N, C-alpha and C positions, 0 to 999 in steps of 0.2 A: 207374868205369865201365869197362869194358874197350871198346877202338876196335875196330870190327870192319874188317879190311884190306881188305873187299868193299866200303867205304863210299867212293863218289865224290863228292868235293866238287865245287863249281860252279865255273867259270871266269871271274871279274871283274876285270878293269883289271889282266891280267896276273898274279893271285893267284889261288891256291885257297881256296875260299871256303866254310864250312859251312852248309849251307841251313837257312834260318830255318823250313820245312816237315817237316823231319827226311828220311827216304828212304823209299824203296819199293823193291819187288822187281820185277827183270829177270828173266823167266822165258823158259827154253830151251823153244821150240814143240816141241822133238822130243821131251822127256821130261819136261817140266814142272817139272825142276829149277832151283834159284834160281841164277842166273850172277852176279849181284852186285846192288848197292843202289844205286839212282839218286838223286841229290837232287833234292827238291821245293822249288823256290824260292819266296820270296814275291812279291808285287806290289812291295814295296820293293827288293829285290835286282833285279829285271828292270830297275827304272826305274834303279837303280846301274848295271848293266850299261850301260844306253842312254846314261847321263851319261858313264862311262869310255869308250865311244866317240867319243862329241861332242868329249870332252876331246882324245883322241888324233888326231882327224881333220885337224885344220890342220897338224901336223907330217907324218904319212904322207902325206897327199895333195901335200906340197912335195918327198918326197923324190923322187930320180931314178928313171925307171924301171929303169935297171939295179940299184939298191938293190933295190926291190921284187922284180925278176925274181931276185935273188939269194935273197932270204928265201924265195919259193916253192921255189926249186931244193933249196935246202937242206933245207927242209920235206919234199919228195920223198925225199930221200935218208934221213930218218929214216923215215919209212914204208916204204923198201925195207928198210932195215936191220932193222924190227922186222916184217917181213911176215909171218913164220910166228905167231906168237902174237896179233898182231891179226886175221889171217884167221880164226884159230880162235874169236876172241871174237867176229866177225861172223857166224861161222856157229852158235855158241851163242846170242846173243841175236835173231837175224832166221830161224833155221832154215832157212836157205840150206843145200844140198848141198855139200860140199868145194870142188868147181871152181868153183862160182859164188862162193862167198865169195872164194875166190881170185883168180880170173881176172875178173870182173864186179862184184866189191865192192871189195876194197883194191888190186888191179889197175890198175882203172879210176880208183880216187881218185889212186892215184900218177901216171897217166899225164895226168889233167886239171890235176895242179899243174904237170907237165911243161909241156903246154901253154899254159898262162896264165903260165908264167916267159916264156916266148917272146910271149906275147901283150902282155905289159907292155911291150915293147919295139916293137910295133907303132905306126906314125903316129897322133898324135892330130889333128895340122893339115893343113887341105887348102886350098890355094889355089883361089879361084873367077875364073872370068874378069872382068878389070876391066867396069865399065859406065860409058859416056859418058853423062853429064847434061847436057842444054840447059839455056842459061840460063833462069831463070823465077822465080817468086815466092819460091823457096827457095835463092836465090842465083845466082853466075856458074855459069857452063859449066864441068864439071869432069870430071876421069876420077877414079871412087871404085874403089880396091881393097877385095878382102874376103877374109876367112878365115874358114873353118869350123874350129871347136876343140871337141874333146871333154873335158868336164871331169867329175870325178866328181861323183856325186849327194849324197853325204854318208854319213849312217849308214844302212846298211842292215840291216833285220830279215830273216833266212833262215829260213823254217821249213821243216821238211823232211819227206819222207815215211818210213814205216817199211819199204817195200818193200828200200831199198838204203840202208844207212846209212853208206855210203863214196861211192860215185858221186854219189849226189843232193847231199848237202852240199859235196861238193867242186867239183860243176859251179855252185855257187852263190857259194862262198867264194874259190874261186882269182880266177875273173874280177873279182869285186869287189874285191879286195885290189891286183891287177894295175893296175885302173884308178885305186887310191888311195882307195878308199872304206875305212871300217872296217865292221865287222859284229857285231852279236848274233845269236847262232845259238840258235834253240830247235827241238832235234830232237825227234823223235817221242818218245811216252813210252814206247813199247814196246822199242825198242832203241837207248837214247841213249849208251850207253857209249862206243861206236865213235867217236861225235862228239868225245868229250872226249878220244880218244888223237888226234884230228885238231888239237886245239888244243895239246895236249901236244907233238906233231912242229914245229908253229909257234912256239911259247915257247923249243923248244929252238934253231929255225932263227933266232932273233933278232928275231921280230914284237916289235914296241915294246908295251909295257903298253898294253891297253885296245884296239889294234887288231884282235883275235879278242877275243870275249866267248862263253862258252856256259853257257845256264842252262834248265833241263830241268824236267819235274813233270806230274803228270797232271791237274792243276787247269785247268779253261779259263781260270782267271784269268791263268795263265802267260802264253799264248797273248795273250790280251786286252791285257796290259801291253807286251808286246814290239811289240804293233800300234800301241797309241794312244798310244804315249810321244810326248810332242811334240819329242824328241831325235831320233825317226827319220825319216828322210825319203822311204825307200822300201821297199817289202813284197814280198819274192821267196817266193811259198808253192809247193809242191808238196803236191796232194792232192785230196781230194773238192770236187767243183763245189758242193755246198751249203755248205761251210767257205769255199771260195774267195769266195762271194758274199757272206758275211756279213761276211769282210774287207774286201771292197771296198767296202762301204757304210760301214766304217769309214774307209777311207783316203779316201774321196771328201769326208768332211767336212773334212779339211785339205788335200785336194790331193795327198797323199802319192802318189809314183810307184808303180806297181805292175809284177810280171812274174807272171803267174798260169798254172801248168801243172797243169789240171785233169782231169776224168776223160775216159775213152774208151771207145767200144764200136766198135772198128775194124772196117770192113766189108770182107771178103775176096771180091771178085768173081772168080768161077771160071767160064770161059768153055768151051763145049764142045771147042774146039781147043787146050786148055790141057795141059800137061806136068801130069798129076795127081797124080805121085809127087813133083815139086817142091812141088806145091801143098799136098799131105799134109805133108811135111816143115816147110814153112812154117806153116801151121794147126796143126801139132801142138806147136808151140813152146808154145802157150798151157798147155797140160796140164801143161808141165814147166819153164818157165822163171819162176823165182820162185811156182811152183804157180799160176800164172796170175794174181797179185798184181802187173800191169802194166798201165798204162794204154794203152801201143800194142799190145796184144794183138790178133791178128784173130780176136776171140770171134763175130764175126757172119757167118757164111759164107753168102755168096749165090751158088749153084751152078746153071748153066743146066740145064734139065729132061733134058737127053738125057744128060748124065752125071752126074746125080744120085745114082744108086743106086751107080753105079760108085764115087763118091767117098765115099760114106758106107762102102761096105765097106771102102774102103781106111784110110780114118780109123779104123774100128773096127779093123781089123788093126793098125793103127799103134800104138794102144793097150795092144796086148799087150806091147808092148815097154817101156811106161810103168811100169817098176818103183818103187813108192811104200815108200819106207823112211828109216831115221834119217838124219839129214843127214851125220853121218860115217860112215856104213857105204860101203863099196866096191860100186859097182853102182846106188846110188839115182839117181833120175833124178827124181822128184816127191819132194820134203820135204813137210814141214807148214805149214799157213798159220801167221799171225802170232799167233793166240790162239784160245781157246775160243768168245770171241763171233763171230766172225768164220768159225770154222770153222762154227758153227750158222746164221749168217746165208746163207752159201752154199748148205748143205742145205736150208735153207728155199726157197729158190731152185729149188731142184732139184724140190721137193714142190709150188712153184707151178706151174711148168712141169707137172708131170703134171696138174694139175689144170685147166691152161688148154687140154690136149690134146696136148702134147706127148708124143711116143714116146720112152723111155729106150733109146737103142741099147746103151750101154756106161756102165758107173759106176752112180752113183747111190745106191750104199751106203758106209757108212763102213768104211774097209778096217782088217783088224785087224794093225798092225804089231809092237806090242809085246805080251807077254805080260800084262803089268800095265794094259792098255789106256790108258796115258798118251801123250799126245802128241796135237797138233791137226792131224788128218790129215783129206784130203779126198780120195775116188776121182776121179779123173780121169773128166768125164761128158762124153756126147755126145746133145745131143737132136735129135729129126729131127722132121717132121711138124709145124714151127714156121710161123706167120706172122707179118707185121710188126708185128701189134698187140697181141702178146702181152708181158707186161712182161719175160719173160725174155729177150726179144729188144731190147728198148727200153732197159731199164736196166742198170747196170753192176754185174756182180756181183763182178769184181775177185777171179776164184778159177778153178780148172782145169775151166771148164766152156764147151762150144762150143755154139752152135746154129746150125741149118741150115733156110736157107730156100729153096727152088726159086722160078727165074724163067725166063721164056720170051725175049723178046728185048732187046736191048742197051739200047734206051731202057727197059724196066721194071727192067732191072738197076742201071742207075744210077739210077733214081727210088727205087727200095728202098735203095740204099746212103745216098742223101741225105736220106731221110725218118727222120732222128736229130736228136734234141736234140744231139748230139756231133759232134766233127770234127777229131781228133786226126790219127790215123795211119789211112790206108785201104790197100787193097791190091788189084791185079789181076794175076789169072794170065791169059796168053792166047798162044797160038802166032804170032798175029798182032801184030807188034809195033806196026804203025801204030795198029791199034783200041786196043790196050793204052795207046797215049800220048793217043789221042784220049779214052778214057774217063776217065782219070786228070785230063785238064786239067777234066773238067768234075765231078770228085768234091768235095764242099764240104768239104775236109779240109787240114789243115797241111802234111801230108805224104802221099804216095803213092808205096808201093812195086811197081814194076814188076816181077813175077816174081819177087821176092826180098822177104824180110823184112828184109834188111840196111839199115843205116842209115850216109850218108855223115858223119861225125863234123864235118865243117867246113860242113855244109848247115844251113840254120834250122830249129830245132826250136819247133813252138808249134801251138794250135790256132784253129780257128774255131768258131765258136757257142760252145756251154757247156764247151768244151774249154780254152778259157783266153785270156789275153790277153798279146800280145807274142812274142818271139822269143829263141830263146838257141843255145848250142853254137857252136863256131868262133869266127870273130870277131863273130859277132852277140850273143855273150854279154857282150863286151867294150861293144858299143853298148848294150847294155840298161842296164848299170850306169854309163850316163854321160848326161849332159846335153850339147847341142850348144847351143854360143856361137857368134855371130856377132861379128868385129871388121872394121870399115870403116873408111878412111882414105883422103885425098884423094890421087891419084898424082902 
């Protein structure tokens, strides 16, 4: 039998392993060509990965912070050295345009490994004020000292999303390792090959066998095994709310720790005194950034009635610059979505919006990008005349679709923004900074951008309501992958 050089093995216990379930094709969303063959793990192999992580935990958790920092830094060096070919791979398997594959995928992966190399050196002990205890049934009067200590959780399963095969896994793996945990990574089935390159970098950097394990597959069984394994102490998941709920139910049975970054339907409140051009540029990222496949996008625009028509006109004009094209072509702003199934899902939502009474201001038709008709392309779409009860307004579409709902008063705008099952990141645009911050404080969301879509990468990230549990990014990620222990002694 001739070995196909594109066959990617699993990574278990520091070794490359042939998958017991064979291989499946990873498809380029831009032209539907085969990028490579990804491994389909068996349940037994996932359990082996968890066992390898457990076996490695004791030694890795006791390494010095400096040793862990050095491994993460060296891994970042390898990623930087292989930047170009790995960015091409990320572009091919995720469909991201070249600039995003370079800057927001591999580039962010490198920076997160650098950040948590420094993070490994952050203090994990904090002295607490001594407490004077009066004499009583528990003993003589005393002064008790106390120390708060952050300890690694143990074995962490990291289940990552398809929209960014570098930044998302790096944001889990790097802080988990920095804190002394070991990991089993289960990447999204659509674009897992980049995560194996991350494992390759860590192996070359000197991560001991079992510290990092990667198992992939299209079968639900692979993810289930990575969650319900008795060797796993924590699950960190990024993905849909529905899948997150099922994972949480399994974790609850054995009290596994959880970090959940789930769906979003970001509200963008635009007041009459807002800089409309700035608001349009921010909202317009929904059309272009990952082709709308991002949970933080301002997809639900709530605009004060006095500027409703002007904002619609500007958004429609902005769309004229949204060139839909192949990811590798110069000038492409909007690339394909991840799969044919997801393209069809997005298009069905646009059709649903029409049936619900929404008006298609722009987009709504499948774009002709390639002469052969291949590729999973969706036209950036703007829907007006929407109400908050419509499914296109309430449900996460996860594509380049923006819905617009008018409001009259500040109270009504805040109420509409909060009338959602989701609460990840919302936005406020207003020329009155005092009002913008007042409104931001009233929004039931884990993050609020005031006159910006930018994020401070040291600020806590996570959601209210059905958008998740827990916080990460910056030092908060180190906290997420640790348990707090208290040590008390007589003074």
